[in-house]
N, C-alpha and C positions, 0 to 999 in steps of 0.2 A: 859552397859545396853542400850545404844543408838544405838548400831550397829545391823544391820539386816544381819544375816549370814545363808546361806544354803550350806550344804556340802553333796555331793552324791558320794558314792563309789559303784562300781558294777563290777562283774565278771560273764562271761557268756560262756557256752559251749553248742552248739546246734548240735544234730544229730551226735554225735561222734560214729563211728563204724569202723570196719575193712572191707575194700573193698574186695570183692571176686575177686581174680586175676587168678585163674585157670579156665579151661573150663569144669570142671566136673559138672555133674548135681547137683542141690541144694539138700542138705540133711537137715533133720529136726533138726539135732544136730549142724549144722554149726554155728560157732561163728559170722559169717557175718550176720546172721539173727537178731542179737541183736544190738540195738542202745541206746545211753544214752545222756541225756540232763541235764544241771544243770545251775542255775542262782542264784545269791545272790546280793541283792541291799540293801544298808544302806543309809538312808538320815537323816541328823540331822539339826536342825534349832533353832535359838533363835533370838529374836528381843525385842523391848521395851515392848511388851505385852505378849510375851511367853518366859518363863524362859528356857524351854527345850522342844523340840519335837523330838521324835525318831521313825522312822518307818523302820522295817526290813522285807524284803520279800525274801523268799527262796523257790525255786521250784526245784524238782528233778523228773525225769521221766525215766523209763526204758521201752523200747518197744521191741517186738519180731514180726517179719514178715517172714512167710515161704510161698513162692509162687513157687511151682515146675512146671515143664512142665507137661501138661496133659498126662496121660497114658491110652489110649483108647484100650479096648479089643473088638475085633470083631470076635465072634466065628464062624460065617458062611461065612465070606468073602472069604476064600480059599476053602471052601467046595462046594459052589455054583459057577460054572464056567460061567453059562449063563448070558447074559446081559439083559434078559427079564425084562421089567418094572413091570410085575406082581409078580416077585420074589424079587424086590428091597427092599420091606418092610422087608423081612426076611434076605436078604443078608447084608443089611446095619445096622442090629441090633447091638448095641454097648453099652459098659459099661465103665465107668471111675472110677477106684478104688482108685484114688488119689485126695485129695482136691485141688482146684485151689488156695485157700488162707486161711492161718491161721494167725491170728494177735491178739496180746495182748499188752496192754499198761497200766502201773501203773503210776499215776501222783500224786505226793504229793506236796501240796502247803501250806506254813505257812506265815502268816503275824502277826507281833507284833508291835503295835503302842502304844506309851505312850506320853502323853502331860501334861505339868505342867504350868498353867498360872502364870505370874509374879504378885506378891502381890504389885501392884502399889499403893503407898501412905499408905501402911499399915506397920505393924511391920516387920522390916527386919528379925527378928528371926523366924517368922512364914512362913512356906511354904505351899502353897495350895496343897492339895493332888493330886496325879496323877490320870488321867483317862485313860482308856485303850481301844484300838480298835484292837482286835486280833481274829483270827480264824485259824483253822487248818483243811484242807480237804485232803481226800484220795480217788481218783477216779480211777476206773478200767474200761477198755474198751475191749470188746471181739468181734471179727469178724471171721466168717467162710463163705467161698463160696465153693460149691461143684457142679461141672457140672456132675451130675450123668450119663447123656448121652449127646450127642451133642444137644439134644433138651429139656432136663430137667435140670433146674438149681435150686439149693437150697441155700438160704442165711439165715444166722443167725447173729443177732447183739444184743449186750447187753451192758448196761452201769450201773455201780454200783457206786453211790455217797455216801460217808461216811464222818463223821466229827470225828476228834480226840478231845475229850473233855479235856479241860485243867482246872487246878485250877485257882482261881482268882489271878490277879496281875502278877507280874514278876515270872518267873520260876527260882528261885534263891536258892532253898533248895533241899536236896537230896530226900525228900519225894515227892515234886512236880515233879522233874525230873523222878523219878521212876514211878509215876502215868502216865505221858505223854508217857513214853516209853512203858509201859504195854498196854495202849490203842492203840498205834501205831501198836504194834506187833499183836494185836487182829484184826487189819483191821479197827478199828474205829467203830463208831455207825452208822449203815446204816440209811440214810435219804430218799433215792430214788433208786429204781431199775426198770429199763426198759429193756424189751427184745421184739424182733419181729422176726418172722420166715416167710419167703416167699418162695414159690415154683412156678415156671412157667414152662409151657409145651407147646412147639410148636408142634402141632399134625402133623404127617408125611403125610399131604395131597398130597404132591408132589410125594410120592411113590405109590399113587393109581391112575392109568391112567385116570379113568373117573372123578376123583375129583382133578386133579392136577392144575386146574384153581382156586382153593380156597386155603385159608390159615386161620388157626384157632389157636388162642393162648389163653390158659387158665392160670389163676394165682390165687393164694390163699395167703392171708396175715393175720397173727394172731399177735396181740399185747397184751402185759401184762405190767401193771405198779403197783408198790407197793410204797406207800408214807408213811413214818413214821410219827407218831404223834409228835406234838411239846412237848418239855419237860415241857412246862407250861400247857399243856392240855392232859396229857397221858390218862386220863379217857375217852376222846373222841374216842380213838382207832385209828388204822391205816386206810389208804384208799387204796382200790383195784380197779383197772380199767382193763377191758379186752374187746376185740372186735376182729372181723375178717371181711375181705373183700374178696368177690369172684368176679371174673371178667372173662368174655369170650369175645374175640374180633374176628370177622370174616371179611375177605376181599374176594371179588369176582371179578375176572378179566374176564369180559365178552368178551373182545377182544380175549383172549386165548380160551374161550369156543367156540366162533363163528368160529375160525380158525380150529376147529376140523372137520367141514363139508365144502366140496368144494363150495357149493352154497353160504353159509353164508360167507365163506372166500372171495369169489369174490365180493360179495355185500359190505362187510366190507372194502375191500381194494380199491374199485373203488373210483375215485376222484369225489367230488361234482361238479355239473354243474356250469359253469362260468357265473355269472350274471353281466351284464353291466348296 
């Protein structure tokens, strides 16, 4: 009873995957796209005031990432032989029919904590009931990037947070274990979902001879959030948030504009007078 003991045991595997060893292009079904992580930690403690304290933390994650080489299709590149700047806008027209990035990750984390204070000075036959600190989460992450053309980029990101509801106390009966397993296979109870979509476009001003001294970038971002109601206040309902942002940025290079005319080019390039 007078000894203070803390014991920690842990095992950890991070980013376990098969390394791609051949030089072939990445395929969507390659096993090397998958990675796996796992960790398990158990800490136990007792001292003159705590009869027993136990904390178990377990995390398992499976990820998938597919990042192929871009496959750009230029239908008019070989059809138009001339190097005229006035036809560059059509000649350089391109499409990319392969996404630049596809990514998914499932992350499951569970903590179980139980603590029983020592009945100091009381009846040795009476044990103070345990109190518990536990939660079980199941998070999913989604990412996609697609360069539709060399100047148009589409990005999509989503996060889904869920909780695996557990019965009270220790999971030490078949009924409790079956309940947790069923909730896990259902994906848990969603508590928060977030997604955003953004698209950006670099206008091809450099392909237009009389506007090649300018650059214009347009972007659009849309966001959506769903927040689940608390189990203690379901009657208040869920919360929805959404919004969007539009942005246009333009840059003007007047040095490049001035250099289009001989007179302005000479004035622009002449050195300033030396003042002593």
